[in-house]
C-alpha positions, 0 to 999 in steps of 0.5 A: 163802291158797290160797283166794284162788289158787283162786277167781281161778284157776279162771277165770285159768287161762291163762298171761300170756303167751298173752293178752298178744297179745290185748291182755287186759293193757293197761298194768295188769300190767308196771305192778304189777310196775314198782312193785318197782323203787321200794323207797326210800320204805317204812318196812320192808323188802319180804317176803322171800317171793312175793306173791299179788295184784296190784290196780290201783286207778281214781279212789279218793276218801280221805274221812276223819273225824277221830273221838274215840279213845275211840269207835274203840278199843272196835271194834279187837280185842286185840292191835292198838292204834288208831293216834292222831295228835294225839290223833286218830283218823281213820275213812276211806270209801275208793270206788274201782274195781280193775282189773287184778285177778289172781294172781300168774302168772295174767293179769287178765280183763276182766269178773272184775278189774274192779268198783267197791269201797268200805272202811271203815277206822282205822289202827293200829299192832302191833309198830312197823308201822302198818297199815289195819284194815277195819271193813268191805269191799263190792264188786260181784263175788261172787267177789272177796267170796267170795275175799277172805273165805276168804283175808284174813279180811276183812269183805266184803260184795256190793253192788250199785254203780256209777261214772258220770263227767262230765269229771273228776267221778266219781259213785259209788253203793253199796248194800249186798245181802249179807245177811251184813251190816247195811244201808250205802249210799253216794251221792257225787260227787267230783273232784280240786280241785287239782294233786298235792300233794307231802307232807312225811315227817311229814304228815298226808296221808303218815300216812293214805295211806303204809300197808303192811300190813292186819291181821286177828285170827284166831280165836285172837286173832293179829294176821295181818298182810297186806303191801302194796306201791305207789309213792307215793300220787299224792294231789291235793285233792278236793272231794266232795258225799254225798247218802248215807252210812250206811257208819259207822253199823254201828260206832255212829259218826256222822260230823259233822264235815267229811271231809278230802278226797284223790283219786287217779286210779290206785294199782298195788298187790302184796298178800302173803299173810296171816302172823302179826304 
């Protein structure tokens, strides 16, 4: 995981204390740290080793489609197991804006630490710890793509991306430009459509959102886990219109049904280095 720290740290070589008086930290750094005080909701304890990276996510849309398990199961590499609820698997397309991106001990810098990101995901389990498996992740910063590919072995791709706001509505556009991946495009408008939800412990909303690790499989076929921590998701029901969405086309998965939609204005996140699961 040193690659992530080196790529980000090469730019953010000054200390947090040095930049704090300049007002560049806003509230992202303290709120990321404060997340460690709220752990009662976690399904397992925090890792004992230090976290590696902080991020703050803004204007996030969870768009989830129910998919037959037999469609997604071949796309999830062993030894990971596809996580299924009530006989259905789920594929998520999640656009948002990253802010406050930083390595532990360094501050976020305005340009490097803030950019649009879009991921395509499903849900898996290994060793009784449910988590996220990413099919693809698109980002508008080359440095972030390089760092994540090296440090987390995740399928990141560079894309041209824009986010615009009109009152509470978000207009989001992404076109993958990386030659290393298949073409993929996403254009949508979305907004919250109701007050904050209070998901019950066994609700579908909680099952989908409250995931505290990601998984990859290394070249030796080992499951690797990246622990994640954040407060409980502040979810609202959402509405969305999709002008283009070919994010699942590289998987040969057709998204024909109406998606389940949720919006979150903000989430403060800490991420740990990959380790054998």
